[in-house]
MDAnalysis code that builds the backbone (N, CA, C; Angstrom):
import MDAnalysis as mda
import numpy as np

u = mda.Universe.empty(351, n_residues=117, atom_resindex=np.repeat(np.arange(117), 3), trajectory=True)
u.add_TopologyAttr("name", ["N", "CA", "C"] * 117)
u.add_TopologyAttr("resid", np.arange(1, 118))
u.add_TopologyAttr("resname", ["MET", "ASN", "CYS", "ASP", "ARG", "PRO", "ARG", "LYS", "ARG", "ARG", "LYS", "ILE", "SER", "MET", "GLU", "ASN", "ALA", "ALA", "TYR", "GLU", "PHE", "HIS", "GLN", "ILE", "GLN", "ASP", "GLU", "VAL", "LYS", "LYS", "ILE", "ALA", "GLN", "GLU", "ILE", "PRO", "GLU", "LYS", "VAL", "LEU", "VAL", "GLY", "ASN", "SER", "TYR", "HIS", "ALA", "ALA", "ASP", "VAL", "HIS", "GLN", "TRP", "THR", "THR", "GLU", "ILE", "SER", "SER", "GLN", "CYS", "LEU", "LYS", "GLU", "LEU", "LYS", "GLY", "VAL", "ALA", "ASN", "GLY", "SER", "ALA", "GLY", "PHE", "LYS", "TYR", "ILE", "ALA", "ASN", "CYS", "THR", "ILE", "LEU", "GLN", "LYS", "ARG", "ASN", "ALA", "GLY", "PHE", "HIS", "THR", "ASN", "SER", "SER", "CYS", "PHE", "TRP", "ASP", "ALA", "GLU", "ARG", "ASP", "GLY", "GLU", "TYR", "ARG", "SER", "VAL", "GLU", "SER", "ASN", "GLY", "LEU", "ARG", "ARG"])
u.atoms.positions = np.array([
    [0.620, -1.093, 0.190],
    [0.017, 0.068, -0.195],
    [0.791, 0.894, 0.039],
    [0.507, 2.040, -1.132],
    [1.505, 3.284, -0.997],
    [0.614, 4.830, -0.797],
    [0.910, 5.125, 0.780],
    [0.580, 6.021, 1.542],
    [0.707, 7.477, 0.857],
    [1.793, 7.547, -0.271],
    [1.859, 8.487, -0.858],
    [1.025, 9.753, -1.903],
    [0.408, 7.984, -2.517],
    [-0.241, 8.527, -3.170],
    [-1.465, 9.027, -2.989],
    [-2.149, 10.189, -3.897],
    [-2.999, 10.822, -3.121],
    [-4.113, 9.800, -3.519],
    [-5.189, 10.221, -2.530],
    [-6.764, 9.151, -2.595],
    [-7.382, 9.941, -3.834],
    [-8.407, 9.192, -4.306],
    [-8.760, 9.762, -6.051],
    [-10.513, 9.910, -4.886],
    [-10.773, 11.048, -5.323],
    [-12.379, 12.035, -4.669],
    [-13.287, 11.017, -5.870],
    [-14.362, 10.713, -5.095],
    [-15.708, 10.171, -6.011],
    [-16.001, 11.098, -6.328],
    [-16.306, 11.523, -7.554],
    [-17.308, 13.038, -8.083],
    [-18.945, 12.331, -7.514],
    [-19.662, 13.291, -7.430],
    [-21.260, 13.212, -7.047],
    [-21.671, 14.205, -8.185],
    [-22.387, 13.805, -9.373],
    [-23.152, 13.779, -9.969],
    [-24.242, 14.531, -9.688],
    [-25.472, 15.127, -10.673],
    [-26.676, 15.380, -10.143],
    [-27.192, 13.889, -10.759],
    [-26.626, 13.346, -11.833],
    [-27.185, 12.360, -12.806],
    [-27.482, 10.944, -11.270],
    [-26.622, 10.457, -10.378],
    [-26.332, 10.151, -9.908],
    [-27.203, 10.272, -8.376],
    [-26.977, 11.686, -8.067],
    [-27.924, 11.571, -6.241],
    [-28.850, 10.978, -6.235],
    [-28.752, 10.847, -5.186],
    [-30.316, 9.729, -4.245],
    [-31.958, 10.480, -4.514],
    [-31.622, 11.635, -4.202],
    [-32.927, 12.066, -3.769],
    [-32.330, 13.716, -3.914],
    [-34.082, 14.415, -4.548],
    [-34.023, 15.697, -4.609],
    [-34.475, 16.011, -3.051],
    [-34.690, 17.341, -2.504],
    [-35.154, 18.187, -1.806],
    [-37.316, 18.014, -1.552],
    [-37.598, 18.461, -2.652],
    [-39.465, 17.987, -2.788],
    [-39.376, 17.228, -2.216],
    [-38.856, 15.868, -2.285],
    [-38.970, 14.526, -1.956],
    [-39.115, 13.895, -0.649],
    [-38.197, 14.692, 0.581],
    [-37.911, 14.393, 1.280],
    [-38.375, 15.572, 2.007],
    [-39.388, 16.385, 1.804],
    [-39.756, 17.414, 2.316],
    [-40.635, 17.632, 3.452],
    [-41.270, 16.886, 3.168],
    [-42.725, 16.277, 4.025],
    [-42.050, 14.937, 5.696],
    [-41.178, 14.292, 5.447],
    [-40.961, 14.084, 6.609],
    [-39.302, 14.690, 6.876],
    [-39.089, 15.659, 6.385],
    [-38.043, 16.762, 7.045],
    [-39.299, 17.849, 7.948],
    [-39.873, 18.450, 7.378],
    [-41.360, 19.332, 8.097],
    [-41.162, 18.335, 9.428],
    [-41.755, 17.129, 8.857],
    [-42.198, 15.980, 10.454],
    [-41.106, 16.424, 11.917],
    [-40.425, 16.094, 11.690],
    [-38.824, 15.821, 12.649],
    [-38.951, 17.230, 12.950],
    [-38.898, 18.362, 11.918],
    [-38.431, 19.759, 12.051],
    [-39.691, 19.923, 12.944],
    [-40.652, 19.711, 13.359],
    [-41.791, 20.027, 14.474],
    [-42.068, 19.312, 15.544],
    [-41.959, 18.082, 15.307],
    [-41.962, 16.399, 16.523],
    [-41.042, 17.107, 17.563],
    [-39.997, 17.089, 16.913],
    [-38.776, 17.159, 18.082],
    [-39.079, 17.672, 19.027],
    [-38.764, 19.677, 18.805],
    [-39.012, 20.811, 19.617],
    [-40.082, 20.625, 20.564],
    [-41.515, 19.840, 20.069],
    [-42.203, 20.116, 20.830],
    [-42.415, 18.629, 21.650],
    [-41.807, 17.636, 21.401],
    [-41.407, 16.390, 22.871],
    [-40.390, 17.131, 23.481],
    [-39.409, 17.934, 22.847],
    [-38.291, 18.417, 24.055],
    [-38.881, 19.437, 25.691],
    [-39.995, 20.374, 24.686],
    [-40.195, 21.305, 25.684],
    [-42.153, 21.086, 26.084],
    [-42.237, 20.330, 25.859],
    [-43.733, 20.406, 26.300],
    [-43.979, 19.835, 27.649],
    [-44.446, 21.417, 28.285],
    [-44.467, 21.156, 29.401],
    [-43.392, 22.200, 30.279],
    [-42.430, 22.415, 29.753],
    [-41.918, 23.446, 30.065],
    [-42.055, 24.973, 30.443],
    [-41.138, 25.511, 31.068],
    [-40.843, 27.256, 31.365],
    [-40.289, 27.632, 31.213],
    [-39.739, 29.385, 30.440],
    [-38.451, 29.355, 29.817],
    [-37.825, 29.709, 31.364],
    [-36.365, 29.265, 31.574],
    [-35.768, 29.541, 32.084],
    [-34.332, 29.537, 31.817],
    [-33.793, 30.307, 31.866],
    [-32.447, 30.477, 30.908],
    [-31.280, 29.365, 31.605],
    [-31.255, 28.608, 32.100],
    [-30.534, 27.972, 32.840],
    [-30.928, 26.688, 31.693],
    [-32.199, 26.440, 31.747],
    [-32.171, 25.221, 30.685],
    [-31.749, 25.295, 29.027],
    [-31.516, 26.802, 28.282],
    [-31.991, 26.729, 27.619],
    [-30.656, 26.062, 26.354],
    [-30.225, 26.170, 27.318],
    [-28.942, 25.174, 26.507],
    [-29.292, 23.235, 26.558],
    [-29.148, 23.481, 27.346],
    [-29.724, 22.061, 27.334],
    [-30.439, 21.441, 26.693],
    [-31.642, 22.679, 26.666],
    [-32.729, 22.222, 25.122],
    [-32.075, 22.288, 23.673],
    [-31.711, 23.619, 23.675],
    [-31.296, 23.660, 22.509],
    [-29.992, 22.157, 21.978],
    [-29.051, 22.029, 22.375],
    [-28.122, 20.668, 22.558],
    [-29.298, 19.569, 22.039],
    [-30.066, 19.678, 22.574],
    [-31.257, 18.391, 22.607],
    [-31.998, 18.149, 21.382],
    [-32.475, 19.632, 20.958],
    [-33.363, 19.679, 20.382],
    [-32.288, 19.415, 18.735],
    [-31.684, 20.257, 19.107],
    [-30.888, 19.727, 17.503],
    [-29.832, 18.706, 17.100],
    [-29.360, 17.850, 17.826],
    [-28.598, 16.434, 18.358],
    [-29.899, 15.564, 18.153],
    [-31.230, 15.398, 18.923],
    [-32.326, 14.369, 18.201],
    [-32.240, 15.184, 16.854],
    [-33.071, 16.120, 15.896],
    [-33.285, 16.558, 15.004],
    [-31.825, 15.863, 13.993],
    [-31.169, 15.731, 13.810],
    [-29.675, 15.827, 13.048],
    [-29.799, 14.072, 13.065],
    [-30.050, 13.690, 13.962],
    [-30.348, 12.126, 14.301],
    [-30.800, 11.431, 13.523],
    [-32.333, 12.549, 13.123],
    [-33.339, 11.988, 12.815],
    [-33.221, 11.894, 11.091],
    [-32.806, 13.243, 10.816],
    [-32.533, 13.202, 9.749],
    [-31.286, 12.671, 8.808],
    [-30.502, 12.052, 9.435],
    [-29.460, 11.028, 9.213],
    [-30.510, 10.219, 8.557],
    [-31.342, 9.541, 9.259],
    [-31.941, 8.574, 8.608],
    [-33.342, 8.597, 7.789],
    [-33.654, 10.111, 7.205],
    [-34.169, 9.917, 5.834],
    [-34.188, 8.943, 4.755],
    [-35.052, 8.767, 4.155],
    [-34.668, 7.996, 2.789],
    [-33.950, 6.785, 3.235],
    [-34.009, 6.060, 4.518],
    [-33.035, 4.761, 4.829],
    [-32.039, 5.344, 4.900],
    [-31.497, 6.623, 5.544],
    [-30.040, 6.848, 5.099],
    [-29.763, 7.097, 3.548],
    [-30.251, 7.669, 2.942],
    [-29.854, 7.302, 1.464],
    [-30.379, 8.888, 0.618],
    [-30.874, 9.241, 1.101],
    [-30.799, 11.056, 0.834],
    [-29.851, 11.142, -0.057],
    [-28.991, 11.476, 0.139],
    [-27.771, 12.102, -0.082],
    [-27.286, 13.163, 0.143],
    [-28.020, 14.059, 1.455],
    [-27.752, 15.382, 1.801],
    [-27.171, 15.485, 3.060],
    [-26.542, 16.852, 3.255],
    [-25.780, 17.425, 4.398],
    [-26.788, 18.189, 5.179],
    [-27.013, 18.034, 6.346],
    [-27.811, 18.801, 7.185],
    [-27.549, 19.957, 8.176],
    [-27.806, 20.722, 8.116],
    [-28.147, 21.574, 9.424],
    [-28.811, 21.847, 9.965],
    [-28.969, 21.526, 11.430],
    [-29.981, 21.852, 12.369],
    [-29.237, 22.986, 13.351],
    [-30.454, 24.021, 13.534],
    [-30.009, 24.992, 14.552],
    [-31.855, 25.564, 14.792],
    [-31.078, 25.367, 16.500],
    [-32.135, 25.478, 17.328],
    [-31.762, 27.151, 18.351],
    [-32.658, 28.284, 17.722],
    [-32.312, 29.450, 19.088],
    [-33.782, 29.687, 19.911],
    [-33.283, 29.050, 21.019],
    [-34.917, 29.839, 22.134],
    [-34.231, 31.022, 22.806],
    [-35.833, 32.351, 22.706],
    [-34.958, 32.901, 23.900],
    [-36.237, 33.457, 24.080],
    [-36.223, 34.594, 25.342],
    [-37.123, 34.811, 25.735],
    [-37.659, 36.097, 25.639],
    [-39.068, 36.036, 25.292],
    [-39.950, 37.175, 24.907],
    [-39.793, 39.054, 25.718],
    [-39.279, 39.765, 25.370],
    [-39.266, 40.485, 26.235],
    [-38.551, 42.271, 25.777],
    [-40.028, 42.025, 24.663],
    [-39.900, 43.212, 23.886],
    [-38.385, 44.190, 23.191],
    [-37.614, 42.911, 23.410],
    [-35.954, 43.317, 23.443],
    [-35.689, 42.653, 21.356],
    [-34.897, 43.807, 20.352],
    [-34.417, 42.418, 19.343],
    [-33.850, 41.490, 19.354],
    [-34.201, 40.972, 18.103],
    [-33.042, 39.599, 18.323],
    [-32.629, 39.327, 16.538],
    [-31.547, 39.537, 16.522],
    [-31.000, 39.735, 14.914],
    [-29.895, 38.288, 14.854],
    [-30.481, 37.602, 14.153],
    [-29.122, 36.369, 13.594],
    [-29.558, 36.319, 12.148],
    [-28.385, 35.905, 11.134],
    [-28.352, 35.710, 9.498],
    [-27.247, 34.981, 9.522],
    [-27.374, 33.933, 8.110],
    [-27.429, 32.956, 7.580],
    [-27.138, 33.175, 6.387],
    [-25.992, 32.490, 5.837],
    [-25.956, 32.232, 4.624],
    [-25.539, 31.076, 3.435],
    [-25.953, 30.828, 2.573],
    [-25.388, 29.269, 1.869],
    [-25.333, 29.399, 0.798],
    [-25.116, 28.225, -0.030],
    [-24.580, 27.985, -1.237],
    [-25.251, 26.608, -1.582],
    [-26.089, 27.262, -2.470],
    [-26.602, 24.793, -2.880],
    [-27.660, 25.561, -4.287],
    [-28.067, 24.070, -4.581],
    [-28.511, 24.402, -6.487],
    [-30.456, 24.238, -6.075],
    [-30.684, 25.084, -6.167],
    [-32.042, 25.443, -5.791],
    [-32.965, 24.073, -6.503],
    [-32.726, 23.514, -7.297],
    [-33.544, 22.306, -8.286],
    [-33.312, 21.181, -7.215],
    [-32.277, 21.314, -6.655],
    [-32.034, 20.035, -5.687],
    [-32.132, 19.903, -4.239],
    [-31.832, 21.387, -3.719],
    [-31.400, 20.995, -2.609],
    [-32.740, 22.357, -1.975],
    [-33.037, 22.874, -0.228],
    [-33.986, 23.477, -0.059],
    [-33.697, 23.425, 1.267],
    [-34.606, 24.342, 2.025],
    [-35.225, 24.486, 3.146],
    [-36.410, 24.484, 4.025],
    [-36.474, 24.391, 5.516],
    [-37.167, 24.003, 5.907],
    [-37.494, 25.179, 7.198],
    [-38.324, 25.696, 7.435],
    [-37.853, 26.450, 8.599],
    [-39.537, 26.774, 9.487],
    [-39.200, 27.027, 10.502],
    [-40.216, 26.450, 11.270],
    [-40.543, 27.662, 12.665],
    [-41.186, 28.636, 13.062],
    [-41.336, 29.742, 13.680],
    [-41.979, 29.396, 14.807],
    [-41.527, 29.457, 16.089],
    [-43.077, 29.297, 17.536],
    [-42.809, 30.476, 18.036],
    [-43.836, 31.170, 18.491],
    [-44.287, 32.322, 19.728],
    [-45.456, 31.592, 20.618],
    [-44.388, 31.710, 22.058],
    [-45.634, 31.048, 22.756],
    [-46.273, 29.641, 22.450],
    [-45.324, 29.140, 21.342],
    [-46.396, 28.055, 21.736],
    [-46.732, 27.270, 20.058],
    [-47.296, 28.851, 19.457],
    [-48.376, 28.846, 17.993],
    [-47.205, 28.533, 17.034],
    [-46.968, 27.986, 15.806],
    [-46.724, 27.389, 15.331],
    [-46.868, 28.903, 13.940],
    [-46.061, 29.561, 13.201],
    [-46.496, 30.508, 12.255],
    [-45.442, 29.862, 11.003],
])
């Protein structure tokens, strides 16, 4: 075995991509809605608990997302969870990404006092 030789990377093209996002969107939506509800049900806001909740929600979402389409969806996932106390204060966040608009996608859920918007 020659360790000096560079490894060949397998190039994934659109022709052999497993799924497009619209094919798994309903399953992603279900995961993104159910896990936060399970983690947060019956809890009141306490700043000391937020780190545990956000970690648990993000970790469980990623774990479930890896199993979408029996693990063969062919996507990389990002789970972002933000919990804050609503106190007439502003909150700003920003993120950016680059993707193929025909194959990739997103699901976003916003809740305020238990009401999904």
